[in-house]
C-alpha positions, 0 to 999 in steps of 0.5 A: 499499500502506498502512503499518499504523497502530499505536495509540498510548497517551499519558497524561499526568502529572497533579499531584495539584490539592493539590501544584499549590496548595501550588506556586503558594502557594510562588511567591506566596511566592517572588515576595514576597521577591523584592520585598522583596530587590530593593527592599533592593538599590535602597535600599542604592544611595540611600545612608545606609546601614549595612554590617555583617556578619550575627552568626555565629548566623544562620551556626548557624540555617541549619545547623539548619534545613537539618539539619531538613529532612534529618531530615523527608525520613528520616521520610518515607522511614521512613514508606514503608517502614513503619519506624514508631517511626523516622517517628515519631521522626524528625517530633520531631526536626523539630519541635524543629530547627524550633522551636530555628531560632525560638529561634535567629532571635530571639537573632540579633535581639538579636545585631544589636541588640548590635553596634548594629543596631536595628529603626529605626536604619537601613534595612539593619538595618530590611530584615533584621528585617523579611526575616527575620521574615517568614521566621520567620512562614512557619517557623511555618506549617511548625511548625504543620503539623509539628504536624499531621503528629505528631498523625497519627503518633501518633493513627493506625495507620501505614498508608501509603494515598495520602491520608496519603502525600500528606498528608505530601508536601505537608507536606515540600515545604513545610518544604524550600521554607521552608528553601531560602528561608532559605539565599537569604536567608542568601547574599543577607544575606551578598553584599550 
């Protein structure tokens, strides 16, 4: 006696090709920063290393960048719910916080210089400037994406289409990524 054959439908969960490309890009950025932090550890072990505490402004900066992630996520949720004014306002708040992060980052570098840790004073300071400067460059990329999102938010009628939702999700993923990357870097600099 043969058992009845049950037809099973198999579906693959596929990630959108643009999201996949962004995640690959994020992975390569993460590898670059892992290489820099690894080089930091190796160079620190070689000696001639200036020990210093990071100025407090870097910790304030971390709060600003985390708050920007919360604002952008709330903007995304408002976008999906059709709350146009909230969605647009929170995009502007995110942009303002992103720019504030960059200004505070610059002030952090000035604070380092004020305590005697210049760009070329010691390899320890050089690493801080280079790594945090590279991160700031990636934040600038996120700021550019936010500017495009704001232009779309104010110039297009608010409609939640698959294309616009995807575009927002790409911005959201990248922004959360650079925010978490900064948290990693700050923890790394603090415990080293």
